[in-house]
N, C-alpha and C positions, 0 to 999 in steps of 0.2 A: 458541366455539373454545378448550379446555382450552390454556393455556399451557404448553409443554413445556421446561424447563429443558437445557440442553446441558452432559450431564456426559459426561466424556471419559473411557471405560473404554478403555485402551489396553493391554488383554489381547493377549499377541501367542501366536496358538496356531500358530504356524509353525516353532517350535523342538522339535519333536515329531523322534524318531530317524529317521524316512523323510525328514525336510528335508536337501535336499542344497546348497544356496545360504546365501550369506549377503549380506545388503543392510542399508541402514540402514532403522529404522525411524521413519515420520516422520508428524507429527500432520495434516501439510496436504500435498496430493498437485497441485502448480501445475499448470495445462494453459493451452497458450497457443493460442486457436482464431484463426484465419486470418478475414480482412476476409470480407464476403459482398456480394454485388452481384447481386441479382436484379432487376434491370430498375428498376421503381419504388420498388424499397426497397434499401437498404444498410445496412450495421452494419459500424463498423471493427474493427480487429484486437482482440481479448477476452481477459482472463486471468481463468480460473475456477479459483477453489480448492476441490478437494474434501477437506473436513474430517471429519475422524474424530468421530461422533457417538454417541449410544445404541443399541444393538444394537435396539430395539423401533421404530426407524426405517428400519431396513433390510427389503427382502426378504431372507430368510434363503434362503442356498446358491445365490444369482443375481448375476452383475455383468453389466455391459456393457462389451464392448472393442470400440473404435475403431481400425482397421488402416491402416496408412500407405497414401498412394497406390498402386495397383500390388503390393499382398500379397493373396495369395489366400487366403480365408476359410475355410468350414464344412469340419469332417473329411470327408474324408482329406486334402483339400487346403490344411489349416490350416499353416503354419509350423511345424516339426518342434519348435522351441525351445518354441513356445506350447502344443503339445498335450504334450510332456513337463513342463513345469511344471504344467499344469492339471491331471494325471493324480495329480501330487502332492500336489493337494487333492481328491482322489478324482471327478474329471471323471463328469457323468453325462450329459452331452449338451452341444454346440457347435452351433449353428445361425444362421442369418442372423435379425436382427431383421425384415426385410422378405420376404416372399416374393417369387418373380418377379414376379407378375401385381401383387403391392402397389407394387412398384419402377416401373411403367409410369407412373403420373401423375406422378412425380418427375423424370424427365428432362428435361423441360422448362425448370425451375427447381430443380435437385437442390442442397443443401449435402453431401452425403455420406452421408447415412444408408445406402447400401447398403453401406456397409464395416463397419458394426456389428454384431456377432456377439452372441449372447447365451449366456452359458455358465450350466450348472448344475452343481452340486458339494455336495461333503458338506457340509450344512448346520450342521456344529460348527465351521466356519472362520468366523473374522470376515470379512465381503465386503471391508472396507476394507484389510485385511491383504493379501487373497488379489490386488485391485488395485493395491496400492503394488508386490506382488511382481512384477506383469504389466507395469509401466511401466517396469520396467528392459531390456526387450525392446526390442531396436531395431525390430520390426516394428510395436510397437503406440504409437498414436498417443495414447491415452488409454483406461484403464480406471477405471470408475466403479461404486459401489455402487448399486442399483436401491432407490429409496425409496419409504416411506409414507408418505402425506400424510394430513391431517386436514381432517376439514370445519368448517366456523365458523360457531358458533350460540351466541347468548345467551340468558339466562333471559327468557320474556315478560314485554311490562310492557304490561297490557290497559289502563292508565288511559287512554292515548290514542285518540283518535276512530279511526275505520275506514278510510281510506284519505287522512288528511292529508297522506301524503308526496305524493300525485300532485298534489295542489294548490301543494305549496310547490316542486315544480318546474314548475310553470306548463304542467303537460302536457296540461290541457283546449286552450291556446291552440296548443300544437305540433300538436294532431290538427285544427287550423285550415289547416294548412301542409300534413301529408300523414298519412295513416293506413297508410302500409307498402304492401309488395308481397309477394305471396306467392311469388314470386322469391327473397326475401331469409328467408335461415334462421338460428336460433341454434342450436348445440349446446349442450345440456344435460351437462356431464360432472359425474356426481354420484352420487349413494347407488343411483340409480333413480328411475323417475319413474312415477307413477299416470295414465298417458296415457289412461285408462279415465274419469278424471276428468270430471264433468259439465262443468267449465268450462277444461278441457283438450282433450279429444276432439277437438274439430273443429278444432283449429290445428296437430294431430299431422303431421309432416313425411312423405311418404310416397315413397320410394326408386324415383324413376322406373326404374333398372334392373332392379328386381327386383318392378315391379308388370305386370300383365297377365297374357298368355300366353305360353310360348315356343313352338318349334318343332312341338313333340308337342301342344300344347293344355292343356297343364299349368299351373295357377297358378303362376307364377314367385314367388309368398310363400312356397310351400310343396313344391317342386319336388325341393329335394335339391341344387339345382343354383348354384353360383356365377354367377348370370347374368350381372352387371357385373364381375367378374373383379378384385375388390379383396381377395378372401382371405376374405371372410364370406358362409358359405352363408346363401341366404334373409333377409338382413336388411332388410327393406321398412321397418321401422319404427324402426331403431335396431340397438344390439347391446348385450348383456351380456358384457364382458370377463370376469367373476368368476364366476358361476352361483352356485350354493348350496354353499358350501364351509365349513367351520368354521375358527378360528383354526389349528388344529393341523394340518388338511391344507392350508392355504395356507403355513405355515412350512416344510410338506415339500414345497412346491412345486408342489401340486395346484390347477388351476383348469378352470372348468366353463362353458365358452363357450356363449351360446346366443344365440337372434334375439328374447329376450324383455327388454326393459329395464326392466321392472317387477317392483318388490319382492313376493314372493309368500308371505310367511310367515305363519306362524300368529299370531306375537306380532311387532308392529312397534314397535320401540323408536323414542324419538322423533328420535334422532338419525339414523335410517333413513328417515324422512320428509323429510329435508332435501331431497332431489332435487324432490321434490313441490311443495316449499316455493319453491326458486329458480326452477323452470318456471313456477309462477304467478306471480311477482313481474315475471317478464319479459313471459310470452305467454299470459295467462290469457284468455281468449276474451272480448273487448269488444263491448258493446253487443248482449248475446245475452238480456237480460232476468232473468239471475240472477247468482249470486256475484259477483263483482269483476271491476275492470277491471286493465289492465296496459300499457306503454308500448305494445309490438309486439302487441298482441293484437287490433289489428282485422283484420290481414291476413296478417301474417308467421307463419312456421311454426317449429317448434321440433323439432331431432333429438334424442329422450331417449338417452343414452349410460350406461351404469350399469356404474360403476367398485367399487361396495359388494356385498358379501355379502348373500344373504339370513338368513345365522345372525347373529344377536344377538352371540356373541362377538367378531364385528368390525365392529359399530356403529361409525360415525363415521370407519371408516377408508376411503380412498379409493387403491384398489390400480389399479396400470397406467393412472394418469392421463394419461401423457405417451404411450402407447400409443393412448390414446383420443383424446387433441389428434392425433396425427397421422391417425387412421381419419378425423375429421371433417373436416379440411382435405382431405382427400381427396376426400370427398363433397359437396366446395364449399362447407362451411358459411361463409357471411360474417361471423357472429360466432362466438366458441368462449367460453362463460360456464365460468369455473373458481371455484365459490366455496369454494376450501380450498389448500390450503400447508402449508408447514413450513419448518423452518431446513435451510441446508446446501446448497450449489450443487452444480451437476452439470452437466458439458460435453455430457453428452449429453442433458439435458433444453434446454439453452440453443440445440443444433443444433434439438431438434424444435421449439421455437420459430419459430426460423429457417426452417425447412423450410414450417411452418404457414403464415407470411405469404407465402413465396415463392409460395404456393398460392393465397394472396388472402384468407386468414381473418383476421380482427382478433381477437386472444386479449387477453380481459376477466378480470380476476383481484381476488378480493378482497383486501385490504392486511391481513388478520388483526384478531384480536380481545385482543392483548395489552398495547396502551396503549403501543408503544414505539415509538423513533425507528426507522426502517427505514434511514437513512442510518448508522447504529451497528450495528444488528442487523438485517442482512437477513431477507428472508421471500420464499420462491419458491413456484409462479411469479412472483407482483408484482413482483419486482425484477429479474427476467430481462430484459435489453434486447429493446426491441420489444413490453412490454406494457405494456398501460393498466391501471394498477394503481390502483383504487377503495378510497377509505377512508368511515368512515361518520358522517354528521352526524346530531345529534338533531333527529327531526321537529319538535317543539314549538318549539324555542329557535332551530334554526338555528345551533348550536354545533358544532364538533367532537365525537361522541361522546367519553365519558370510556375507552369498552374500546377504540376503535379505533387501530390502529397509524399513525404519521404519518410526515411526512418529505417532504423533495422527491421522493423517489421514487414517491409519489403522484401520479399524474396528476390526480385528481378526485375531490371527495366526494359523496356522494348521502345521502339519509335512510336510516339503518338501523336506526331505533326504532320498533316498532309499525307493522311492515309486515305489510297485510292481506293475505293470500295463501292459497293452496289447500294442504289436507291430504288423506290418503289417505282413500278411502271418500266421496267428494263432501262432504267436511267443508271448513271453513275455520278459520285460526287469526292469530293476530297474533306475530309473532317479531320478533326483533332480533338484529344484528350484520352485519358486513359482507359477510358472505353474502346477505344481500337487498339490499346497498347495489349489489353489482355487478351483478345482474339488471337493476334500473332502468337502469343506465347501458347495460348490452348490448341492452335494449330500444329505448331511444333512439337508442344506434348504430345498430340495426338500420332504425328512421324515418330516419335520416342516408342509410343506404347506399342505401334506398330511393328518395329524394330526389335523392342524386348519385351513380348508379352509376359515373360515370369519375373518382371521387376515389381519391387513394390512400390506402392506410393510416393514415399517419403525416397526411393532410389531416384524415380523420375523426376522431382523437384528439385533433389540434390546435384543431379546431372545438368537441369538447366541453369543453375546458380551458379556451379563451380566451374561451368566451359565458358562462362561468359565475359564479354571483356572490359576491360576497365574504362568507365566513361571518363571523358577529356574533362580537363579541370577538377580532378577530384583529387586528393593526397591521402596518406595513410590515416590523418588523422580526420578526416570526413568518409572513407570509404564505408565505415560500418552503415553510414546513413544513407550511401550511393555506390551500392555493393559494386555490381555491373550490368552490362548490357547485352541481351540474349544474342547469340553467336551460334546459328542452327547449324554450322557446318562441323564446329567441335563438338557440339552437346550429339550429334547423331556418329560422329568418327572417332570421338574419345572413349576410351571403355567399350570397344566390341567386345574384347575379352578381358576379363580382370586379372591373367596370367600372362599375357602377350601383348606385343603391339603397344599403340600410343594408351596411355592410362594413367589417371589419379586417384587419389582417394577424397572420401568426402567423410569428415569426421563430426559431427553434432553434438550436442546437449541434450541427452534423452529426459534425464530428471536430476532436479538440484533438491536435497533433502535436509535437514536438520536433526539431527540424532534419530533418524528414521522418521521423520513427520513432515509434512509440508510447510510448519509454522515454526517460529523462534519462539521457545515458552520459558526462556530464563536469560538474565542477560549476562552471565558468565559463559565463559568459553565453552562452545558446544562442537560436537563433530559435523564437518560439513562434509557431505556425500555430493560428488560431481559423478553421475553417470553418464560416460560418453558411447556413442557406437560410431563406428565406420561402415557407411553405407555402400562406398564404392570399392575402388581396387586395394587390396590389402597397402597399408601404411607402415613403412619402417621405424619411424620417429613421431613421436604426437608432442607437442606441446601446449599446456594450458594455461595462461596468464590470466590472474583474477584481479580483479579491482572493487571494491566495496564503496557505497554510498557514506559521506562523512558519519553517517548516525551508526556505523560498524568497523569493525578492525578484523583483519585476516591473519591466520598464522601464518602457514607458507604460501605465498603468493605464486608461486609458478610450479606448477606439478608437470611430470612427463612419464611416457611409457613409449615401449616400443612394441614393431611387430604386432599391429593391432588388423586381424584379417577383415576379409569383408564380410559384412552383418556379424562382427564380432562386438563385442560390448567389455567394458572395462569401468571400473568404478575408482576415482580418485579422492583422495581423502585430505582436508585440513582443517583448521579449526576458523569459528568465527564468533565473536564477542560484540555484543552491544557496546557502544560507546558510551562512556559515564561522565555525567551523570545522565541517567534515563528519565525521561521525561513521558514516554508515549507508551500505553501498553497496546495499541492498536497501528503501532507505525507499518513501514514499509522499509526495508531494507533493499536497495537494488545492486546485484551484481553485473558488474561487466565482464565477460569472458571473451578473449582473444585465444582461437584455436588455430595452431598451426600444425598441419600433418604432410608431411614431405612438400615444402612449401605452399600448399594449399591452405590459405587461411578462410575462418569463420568466425563470425563475429555473433555475439547473443548477449540479451540482457535478459534477465532473471529478474522476478521480485517476490521475494520473500516476506509474507507477512508475519509481523509481529504479534502475538497474542499473551501478552504477558499477564498470569494471573493478578487479581485484583478484587477487593470489595466495593471499589468506588464505582459509581454508576454514570456513565456516560451516555447522554443522548442527542443525536444529531436532528436539531429541529426543522433544518433546511442546510443546503450545502452546494457547493460551487455556484456561489452567487457572485454578481460583478458588481454590488452595491458598495459604497464606502459609507460605512456606520458611524455613528458619533457618541451614540448612548443606547444604554439597554437597561432595562429595570424587569423587573417582575415583584406581584403581589397577589398571593389567595389566588382567589377564583379569577381576579384579572387575568392571570396567565403572565406571558412574558413579552414583552414589548422593545422594540429597537427602531430607530429612526437613524437617518442618514440622506444618502441621494445617490441618483441612480447613475452608469456612466454619461448620460447626456444633463447631466446638472440639474434632472428634477427630485423633489423631495420625495421620499419613499419610508411609508411607516409599515412595519411588519408586526403581525401580531400571532401568537402561539395557536390564540382560539381559531381554527379554522385556516391555519397557516397561509393566512390572507398577508400579499406584498400590496400594499394602496399606494399607487403612485399619481393618482390624480387627483385626490382631495384636498392636500396641503402645496402650498406654493411657498417659496421664500429657501433657505438652506437650514435645514431641522440642526441644530447643535445638541438642547437637554430637553430630557425629558423627566417627568415626576408620575408617580400614580397616588391619586388620593383616596380613591376607594375600589372596590370590583367593578365599576363601570366608569368610574371618571379618569381621564388620563389627559395630562397636560404636555405639550411640547413646546419647545420654544426656538426661535429663529436667529438668524445673525443680523436680522432687519429690525427685532425689538418687537415682532410679532408672538404671540401666544395663542396658539391652538388648543381648541377644546374640546372632548367627545365626551358625552354622559349617557352613551348607550353603547359601548365597547367597540366604537370604531366604524358603525353604519354611517354616523353624520358628525360632522366637525361646523365649528363657530369660531371666529377668530377675534382677538382682542390686540388693535393695534397701540402699543406702547413704546413706539419708535420715538416720541417726542419727550418720555421719560427714563427710558432705560438706554436707546441707542442700539444695543444688542441684547438679547437674554440668554448670557454665558452660561446660566445653572438654575435648574428648578429643583426644589425640595418642599416637601409635605410635613408637617408634625401630626397630622391626624387628617380626617378628611375632610375638614373645613379650611383649617390653617397651613398657609406656605407661604415660602417667600422664593423671588425671582429676584436674582444679583446680576445686573446689568454691566456695562461696561462704561468707566469714568468719562464723564464730558465736563470739557471747561474747569479741569481741577477737582472735580467731585465724581465721588460713585452713586451710583445710581441703585436703589432698591424698590421692590415695589411689592406689595403685601396683599393676600387674598384672605377672607373670612368666610367664604362661602363657595370652598373647592373650586378655586380658578374661575367661576362663573365672573367676578368683577376683580378688579386691581385697581389698588390705590398707592401712590409714591406714600413710602415709609421713611423712617429715619436715615438720616445720612450716615455714611461709614465712615472711618477715621479719614484724613487727606489721603490720595493716592501718589505714588511715587508716578514718573513721566512713564506713559505707555504701559502702565501697571495695568493686569487683567487677570482674572480668573477662567477657570474652564470646569467642565463638569465632573472630571473625577476627582478634583479638587476641592470638593464641595462636601460636605455630610453633617448629619443631625445625629446627636444622641439623646433622647428626651427632649428637655427644652433649649439646650445648647447646640450652637451651630457652629461651623469652622469653616474658613472659606481662604484657600490658599491662591498666593500669588504669583505673578511673574516676576515678583520684585524680591523674592526669598522669604514674604510674611505670611505669616497666617494671622485672620481678623477672626476675633471670636465672640460671640455674644451668648450670655447664659440665659436670657428672657426671649429668645424666639425673635432676636434681632432689633428688638428695643434700645438698647445700649451694647457698645462696642468696644473692646480692647484689640490691643494689636501685640504681635509677638513676631520678634525678627529671628524666625527658626533657622534661616539660612542668609546668605550673604545677597545686597541687593542685586548681583549679577548671575544669580540663579534663579529656577522655577520651582515652585512646588507642584509638581505634577498631579498628584495624587494624596489624599488623605483619608484616614478610615479611622475610627474609634470603636472599642471595645467596651468603652463606658464613661461614665465622664469624667475620667481622669486618666485611662489607658488609649494611647493612641500612636499611628503610626503615620508618616508621611515618605513621600519621594521626592527626592531632590536632585534638579539637573541643569547642567549650565543652561543660562536663557540664548545665548549668543549661537549660530549653529556651529558645530564642530563635526569633525571628519568621523570620529569615534568617541563619543562622549561617556564619560561615567556617571553612572546614576546610583545615588547614595541613598540610605535606608535611617530616617531618623526616628527619634522614640521619645514620647513623654509620660511622666507619670502624674503630673499634675494639673492634667485637662487642658492642656497645651499653651501653659504661660511659658513654662521652658522646655528647650528640646534639646537632644544632643544624637550625634550619630552614634548607630549601634555599632561600627565597624563595617558593616556588609555593604559592598560596593560592587556593581556589577558594570562592565563594558558593553556598548550597545549593541558593538558587533557579534558579540557571544551571546550576550541576553539580554533582551530589552523590555523592561519592566512597564507595564501599562496602567495596572489601577492595583488598589489594595481591598482586601476586604478583612476587618477584624468581626468576628462572629461575638455578639452581646456576650459580655459576663466571661468569654472563653478564654484561656490562657495560649491558644492557637491564634494566628491570623496567616491570610494567606495571599500571594503573588499573582496576578493574573498576566502574562507576558504577551507582544505583539506576536510572538511566534504559537500563539496558544498554550505554550508550557506554563504549568502552574508549581509554585514552590510554598511551603510553610514553613512555618517558625512555631518552635513552643518554646524560647528561652529569650523572650521580647525583642525578637529581630537580630540577635547577633549571629545566628547561622540559619541559613533557608534551606532545605532538604526537597527534593523532587516529590510531587503528588502525582502518582499515575495517573494520565488523563487521556484522553483521545486526541488525535493529530487533527485539529481542523485547519492547518494551514495558515492562518492568519487570522489577527483580531484588530479592531480598532477601538472597540468598545467592550467595556467588562462593568462587572457589579456583582453581587452578592445576596443572598438572604438566609434565615437559617430557620429552621423548622426541627422541632425537638433536639435527637442528638448528633445532626446532621446539618451540614450548610451547604447549600446550593451556589455553585459559580456560574455565572451566564457570560457568554462570550460573543460577539457579533463580527464576522468580518467575512473570510472566504466561506464558513461554515456560522451558521448559528445553534449554537449548543450550551447545553448546560451539564454540570458536574455535580455529584452529589457524592459528599465523604464526609466520612463521620468525624466530630469535632470530639468525642470521648475519648478517653485514653485507650482506644482498641489496635492499637499499632505495636509489633513487635519492636524492642530497643535492645539493641545489641551495644554490652560492654565488656571489653577486653581487661584482663588483671595478669601481666601489665598490659598497658596499653598502649605502647608505642615501639620498645625495644625488649627485647629478651636474650638477655647474655648467658651463655653456657662457660663463661671464664676460660681459661686455659686447660687443654686437652692434649693428653700424649697422641700421638700419629698411630699408635696401637692399640688406641682404646675409643670408648664411646662413653658419651654424658649424654644424661636427659633431665628434661626439666618439664614443668607443668604448666598449662596455659588455660586461666578460668575463662569460660565463656558463661556470662552471665544474661537474660534477658529480664531486663528492667521495665519493659512494655506489659500491654494487657492483651496481647494475643499471641499464640506458639510461634517461636522463633525456629526456620527452618536454614540450615548450613546446607545450599544445594550442592556447592562443590568448593573445593579446597585446592589452591596449587601454590607451588613454591618455584619462584622464580629468581635463579643465581644473581646474585650483585658479583663479588669478586669468589663466591664458591662455585665448586661444580657441580653437575648433575650427583646425587646420590650423599652428597655430605650433610645435609640435613634433611630429615625425613619428618613427617605428621602422621604418627599412629591413630590415623582417625579414617573411619569409613563415610562418605558423604552418601545419601544426604542425612542429618543428623537434626532431631527436633527437638526444642528445649521449650517446657512449658512458661507461662509466663510466671515471675517471681521465682523461677529455678536457674540452676547453676551446672554447668558439668565441666569437668577437666578433662582437657586431652592433652597427651604425652607426644612432646616433640624431642627427638633425638639428632645429636649432633656426632658424625663419626669424621674427623679432619682426616686427609688426605696428604697433604701437603702442610709445610710450615707456614706460619703467618697469619693475621687477621682474615677470619674468613666470614662473608656478609651474605644473606639472601633475603629476600621477600615473601611472607605467607600471606597469600590472598584468599580472603573468606566471600564467599558469595552467597548471599542471604535473600531471604524476602524481607528484609526490614528496610528503613529508608535511613543512610545512603543502601545501597543493594552490596557496594561495594566496601570489605576493611580489610586493611592491612596492618602487619606488625614486621618489624626488623629483627630478623635471628642474627645473631652474632659470637663468635667464637674466635678463639684461636688455637690452631694447633702446634704443637711443639715436637722436638724427635726425642725418642724414648730414651731415658738415662741409664747409664751403666749401673745404678742402683740395682741391686737383684727385685724380681718382683716379689710383694708379698702371697706367702702360701699358710695353709691352715697351720695352728700352733701346737702338736705334738711335745716342742719344748718351748721355753720362755727365759728370758733377760731381764734382771732388773737391778738396782742398784741397792747396795746393802752396806750402808755406811760410806767407807771410803772404796768400798770394794765392787766390782762388779759381777751379780751372782751368776751362775747358770744351773736352771732346774730342768731335767730332763728323764724321761723314762728311759731312755736308751743307758744301758750298763757298759758298751763297750767302748773304746775310745772315741772320745769326739774333739771337734774343731768349731771355732769361732770365729767371725771375721767380722770387723767393723768397718763402715764408711761413715765418712761424713754426708750432709746433706747435698753437697756441690759434686760429690760422686769419688771423692778422693778416700781410697783405702789408708786406713792408718793404723791397724792392726790385725794379726791372723796367728793364732795359738791353738796348740794340740795339748789336750790333757785327759786325767782320767781320774778314780778316785770317787771320795764318798760325794754325795749330792746333799744339798747344791754345793757346785764348786764356787769358791769365792777367787776373783781375781783382781789384782791390784789394778785400780785405774786411777791414781793419783795423777799419773803422768798428761793425762789426757783431761782436754779443755771442757769447761761446761757446755751443755746445748744437747742438739740430739743427734743421734747417730742410729743408723740402720745395721741391723745386725742379722747375720746368716749363721744357722747351727746346723753342723752336718756328725752324722753317727754311722758307723759301718759303710763309709763311702755315700750314702746318701743325704740330702738335706731334708734335716728334719723340721727349721722352723726359720722364717723370715719374721722380722717386726722392726719396730721402732723403740729406742729407751732414752730417756732423759736422764742426764746425768749432771748433778748439779753440786759444787763444792763450796 
């Protein structure tokens, strides 16, 4: 297969005069697919992202539309809004994907494909844009382009011997166990198959519903009637979904379906041989004294389904492949082989896979021949949930083939070099590619289904995987990506019985949820449930080891269970916590799981989507971009603009109005841009050229200022007419140009203060407020003009070996700058400086950032606001409300990377712009509308000294000083020197505190051993930061021998030099006295009148504890003060 690069042409054709709507153009359409439970097969909820790709991968003028449950479909019953919107795109037809007869087999196990419509429209419109528009309608569950997929074939390598691949997978020994069954079928969905080939004809499947004679005595194969009611007339030997059409005809929506799945062209390109080659690799007739052998070639049958044209202009294209998958599943195909694929996911395609599995078909797909990691660059259908993905190994060396795609998404590998197979015209050939690894696995899967007809599809796939042989050259570290090479003999001989003989378990992850949901919705500790299932023989011991990506941490990372029976499930639990600080509300946490069951190892990677609640609004204008952007800006109706370079070094301009990427109009290396008005934009280049458009980018003209500027490093406009361009110093002089006509003409302007050696500025380091402009330089200086560049002063904001990387001002006096070392360093420190006098003097705020942890890129201080923002190269956003002393995360979307950033303000909100791998905007309120938590005490709560048999309580005040409700999501106590239970928080979360309100919570200390005890109280909130912590401290002491205080029916007090005893008891009484150190000093018995006076002159002054007894019981305890 030729590797196709993802080049994102984001042209928007919807901005024509007839368009009546306005919506955000996106580079990604996210679709949430619900869980599927089809009896023996389940799929958890799934997120599919439809991404914009190159036009050649779309079917022109066709999309699929899935309506929500209860919504009527085809015209004229379609929702009015849907029909009206489609008509704006030149609607030609709207019909159900499945005919009424085709829906019948799905009713037993439907996944909802009955609600899918196919719309055809003017092919001049981009299908992605049409789908994006339809996604705005309330009745649409999803809308997706229909994709053209590619076959996968590598150049021949004839030096290898003729069918050594079958020896490599030990197929002869497998045939000793079973040679298959004629009831087991393999659907070959491909370019077309020469079913008349001498080594394929005898294994051709015949449709029982279209064979024999009908009620009128006619041959069902040719009676022109759909005898089996599947929507295809006379499909007695498969089906041709395309017919003989040219590329032009197909792109215009023309197909010519028929019941002949063989290519019958005069000239057959190599790519058109593909279907015959895959069919031979899986099911060439075996033991017939001619040609070759194949895994399922003894008895199994194949169903040829043609998805390629007879016309060479479409050679290598697989068209309507997913229609064919559904057709094959409805025919009852045991295995469906797909030796083709491509990039970009589709929710419709995933649901077709779901439906095929629900009907009992195992889908086997080639992983692709691009040599890429599928965990990073998915390839479909191989990467759809429920598909058995096959990679290629080198037949001779038993290593992974260099061309094969790989990763944890690959179920198993099989030989893919020098595969001897059939060729059209009773010929034979040797071929390479994952296209021919897949049918080897499909063939062995057919044998396995013949041997174990009662096994589920997951059991079949697990058996093939866990009985595979370790590939040569792999280690424990690389095995997750290169699991194993198919071993047919082991697959068929092991687990003949799950209770006796040679057997092994197969434990896999079924689902991973967080607090019972598919997403992480709180940064604090959450319950992580891992549901596992044993598909094969019982497992005595199961061990699950987990690891999380750096943006999260786990509680217990090793989980264990035992005695997991066949098809038994168990849920294991631990906790997961987002790393602090948390920057992204839409991030992804990746979990790596290693499951070991009685020595059988399984690897899995699970992506958990983070969806934190936020009032910030994040919009991706374009994503997965290969360009390097240097500047971005936005202004009113002009929209957002960004400039940079393509990977090949060409200048590229992005404009949000139409989502256009223009890489042909400009030349040079753009480094700065400025927007003068709604229609005028200027771009400066490294060579000193200024490009200008006055019609929104439709046309450009340039002004060459290289003799004046050397380079146009920074551009800015004060208004629609007046602007400056700061150039690069030449011959010891700064260069400056001025415009008074919106950039139409430029003239040299006043000379700036003399430069230092190699001093220069950059786009992010230049800003203006009113008539004042500031220029930060690579020599630690900030040049300042209060009269639009007529006169200048200079301030040494930092040292000469430091660079002013960014500057922003909130007013004529309040400003910020970023300072970093000029010389390259391994891990430089970037500091924030602040000014309150308009940039005359600068001082460090104390905020510093290590580039390896967080790399500040640009600053934005909204006009006259007390807050300021920092945009980082990793697309993190931070905000400050205390003049830069502290910076807290501002929740935003994860854009991957950014090299250009800017900001604008509209009303009570600021919009932050980022350009890199993603072009995006973040709208965030700059009003005081965020919750703000204050703890009293703020750092330590001291319980003092508490006896081991006692409990002490203290109060912690939680005050919300912000402008929005504060929510305490969860409370955790982390022992430091204390043990569990010594400290307790008497609080039930979640707890909500209104703005300008407070709540007091009670904390309790119950020491269990002597000495200082400490714990950390952690509160997880919706404030920023989300995590607040407080140290709890107390000291436990042993109980004293001094008696415990009791209620007071008697009392003791000093009366002159005597100790007076007053008691209601009239019987003989006793009194005992102790010093506070526990030493008893007196014990007396007395009776007589009350109060009784005892001489206390011999006792030293101080506090004493007394106990009064009467009639053999204690009547009172207390403390008395004696003074002399």
